[in-house]
N, C-alpha and C positions, 0 to 999 in steps of 0.2 A: 555653828561653825561651817557645816556643809554648804549652807546657802551663801555664806560669805565667800567661800572658796569658789563656788560656781560663778558668782558675779565677778570675781577677780579674773577668772579665766576668760569669761566672755568679753571683758573689757580690754583684754590685752591681745597682742599678736605675738606668737611664739615662732622661733626659728629652730633649726635642727639641733642646735646646741643649747637650747633653753626650754625644752619640753618639760612641763612642770611636774609631772607625776607618772608613775607606771600605769595608772588608770587611763590617763590621757594618751599615752603611747599605745596602749592596747586598743583603745577606741579608734585611734587614727589608723592603725594597721588594719583593723576590721573594715573600716570605711574604704580604704584603698583596695582591699581584697574583693569586697562584694560589688564594688563599682568597676572592677577591672575589665570585665567583658563588655558592657555597654558603653563605657566611657573611653577605655584605652585599648580596645580591640584585642584583649588577651585571648589567646587560643586560635587566632585566625592566620598566623604567620604561615604555617605549613599548607593550609588550604590555598592561600594566594600563590605560594610558590609552585604548587602543582596545577592550578587551574587558571592562572592569569591569562593564558592564551587560548582559553576554551570558548571565549565569546564568539559571536557569529560574524564579526567583521573586524577589519583593521582599526576602525574608529573605536570599537568596543575594547579591543586589546589595549589601545592607548589609554582610554578612560580607566580601565581596570588597573593598568600599571600605575596610574596616578593615585588611585584609591589604595593600592598596596603600599606606595610610598608614604601616604598619609598614615596608614595603619602602623607602619614600621616606626614612624616618628612618634606617634602617640604611645606605642608600647615602650619605646626607649625612654620617653619622659616618665612613664609610670615606673619603670624599673629604677630610675634615679630616685624617685620619691620614696619608694618602699624599701629599697636596699639601704637607704640612709637611716632607717629607723627600726627595721625588723631584725630579729635575731635568728631567723630561719630563712631558707631559700624562698624567693618570692613565689615561685610556682607552687611550692608546698603550702604557703600561706593561703593562696587562692583555693586550693583543694580542701584545706581544713575549714575555711569559712563558708564556701558555697556548696561543698559536698558534691553530689552527683552532677550538678550543673557544670562542673569543671570538665566532665567527660561528655555529657550529652550535647552541650552546645557546639563544641568543635566537631563532634561526630555528625551533627546535622548539616554540616557544610559538605554536601555531597556533589554539588555541581556549580557551574558558573552562575546559574540563576540564584543559588543559595548565597554566593558571595555578595551579589548585588542586593538580594533581599535582606541579608543581615546588615549590610551597610545602611540601607534605607531605614529599617525599623530599629535596630539597636543604636545607630547613631542618633536617630530621632529621640529615643529614650535617653540616650547619653546627654543630649542637650538639656533635657528637663532635669536630669540628675545634677549636672554640673552647676546649674543655676542655684542649687541649694548650698553650695559651698564657695560662691564667689566672695563672700564676706567671712570666710572661715577664720577662726582664731589662729590657725596654723598658716603662717605667712607663705611658705612655698606653695601650699595647696591653693590658697586664695589667688595668688598671682598667676598661677598656672590656669586655674579655672576661668579666669576672666578672658583668657585667650581661647580656651577650649569651647566656650559658648559659640564663638564664631566658627571654629573648626568643625564642630559637630553639625551645625546648620549647613555648612558647605558640603560636608560628606553626604548628608541626607539628600541634598539637592542634586549632587552628582549622580547618586544612585538612581534617583527618580528620572534624571535626564537619560541615563542608560536605558531604562525601561521604556520611556516615551519614544526615544529614538528608534529602538528596535521594533516597536509596534508600528510606527509611522513608515518604516522601511520594509515592513512585512518580514522581518527576520524571525519574529515569533508573534504570538497572539496575545490579545488582552487576557485570555483565559490562563495562559502561562504566567503572566504577571500576577493575576489575582490569586492563583494557587500558591505562588511563592510568597506573596505578601501575607496570605492567611497563615501559612506555616510559621513565618518569622514574627508575625504579630503575636502569635501564641507564645513563642519563645521569649519575646521581649516582655510580655506580661509576666511571665514566670520570674524573670530577673527583677522586674519592678516589685513584685511581691516579696522577693528575697530581701531586697533593700528595706522595704517597709517592715518586715519581720525583725530585722536586726537593729533598726534605728533606736527603738526603745531600750532594749537591754544594753546596748552599747553607749547610750547616753550622749549621742553626738550633739543633740540640741543643747542639753544642759552644759556641755563642755565647750560650746561655742564652735564646734567643728563644722556644723551644717545646720541649715534650717529644716523644719519638718517637711518630709516628702509625702505627698498624697499619690499613691500609685494609680488610683482610678482616674484622677484628674490628669495625670501625666499621660496615661495610655490614650485617653480621649483626645488630648491635645496633639499627640503624635499622629493618631489616625486622621484627625482633621487636617493637619498639615500635609500629610501624604496625599489625601484625596484632593485637596486644593491644588497641589502642584501637578498631580497626574492629569488633571483636566486642562492644565496650561493656562 
């Protein structure tokens, strides 16, 4: 009976008013919560508001403002997805699902460099994560994810551009960039591991919500992409 139900779920696409079970709803809520930071920029709003003009030049201010606008759009779309299905406040869901990461990641946004470093590494990871649910059995998520692949790649590229431009104009050094990327690569890896730890117990794959995520492969791919684009 369980196998029959799983095959039925995988073969169908559900909408907000046709979620098939409480288990499916709970799994979907956990997926949205654990992906909130790397995919939808959860927890970055206040940092952008306070540091958007802290970059070293007018061009960097403009670029950072554009990244902030992208983050706001992503976050708004996430809020629409999760508020439609969760029975508790969205921020509370994130705190419950990812625990201390809900405080430590926003707290690590201490400077303009951190804003850009987070954009590069977390958006890079976000692209890898989004690819796992482009064919999700939950229709709103699948449709959204197909666009988010492009959005996340663009955000990573814009962050790398900010770093490359600053080094070329001698606004800061390669060492500043490397230190920032090292810090945020570690944070991104922690989020990748959090996703991997939850995917089995939440049964996303069995329920057709997402394909299996390999954190090590994703982190390698993100690092390779960053290094490739930093070299120009």
